[in-house]
N, C-alpha and C positions, 0 to 999 in steps of 0.2 A: 504493499500500499504506499503510495507516494506521500511524502511529507508535505505539509502546508508551506507555501513559499515564505511566509513570514517566519516560521520556525526555522527553516533552513537559513534564512538571512541572519536570524538571531544567533544561531550556532556558529555561523561563519564569523560574525562580529565578535562573539565571545572568544573564539579561537585566536583572532587577531589581537585581542586585548591581552590574552595569556602570553602569546608570543612576544608582544611588546614588553610586557612585564619581565619576562625571562631575559630578554636582551638588556633591559635597563639594569637588572641585577648583575648580569655578567660584566657590564661596563663598570659598575661600582667595584666589583671584586678586583679589577685590574687585569693585566696580561698574565698569561701562563708563566710559570716559573718552574725551573728544574732543580731537583735535588740530585747532587752528584756525590759519588763515592770514589776515592782514589786508593788504589791498592798497590802494594809492593809486589815484587816478583814471586815471593813466597806466599802471597795471598793475604798478608797482613793489611788490615784496614789502616791506611795512613791518615785520611782526612775526609770529612763530610762537610759539604757546603751547599749553598743555594745561589742561583743566579738566573737572570733572564736570558743570558747568552753564554753557554758553556765554552764555546771556542775562545771567545775573548777572555773569559775568566781563567781558563787554563793558561793562556799566554801570560796573564798577569801573575799567576802563581809561579810560572817559569822564570819571570823576571825578579820576583821578590822573595821566594821561599828557598832556603838552603836545602831543604829536603826534596825539592822537586825532582832531582836526579833519581830518586828512589822509586818514583811512580812508574809502574809497569802496565797498569790497566785502569780502566774506570768503568763505572755504570752511571747512566743518567735516567732519571725517572721524572716525567713531566706531571705537574699539578696544575689545577685550574686557576690558582692564584698564588701570589707570594705568601699570603697568610697561610694557605694550606701547606705550601712547601716549608715554611718556617716551623710549622707544628711538627711536620714529619722530620725535619732536621733536628729539632730539639729532642724528639723521642729517640732518633737514631744515635745521637751523640751520647745520651744518657745510657742507652741499652748496649751499644756496640763499642763504646770507648775507643774511638780512633786515636792513633798514636800522637798525632800533631795538633788536634783540636784543643784549644784552650778555652775559648768562649763557649758557654753552654754547659760546662761541667761544674758540679758543685765545688765550691771553694773550701779548702781546709781551714780549720779555725786556727 
């Protein structure tokens, strides 16, 4: 049984409103962000960090970190926002204890 034209129009309008609300929420969340892990040749987790641009961030580490020569591999996981990536980074640092992370670890008294 076909729907009444007004009902179809209302459903279409409601769908457009929902899509617009989702897009607005995504804009507020900001761009996607990556959580990356850097590993040594023996599989030791060296560092966990977040960035919007992993390639640029890796170049920065190469220029600034004495331990960069130890990095043999990496993993990158993308999150919907910097906030989501930051939460994942904090949890990873606390649970996995990367060798060279300083920020995010509980400080000794």
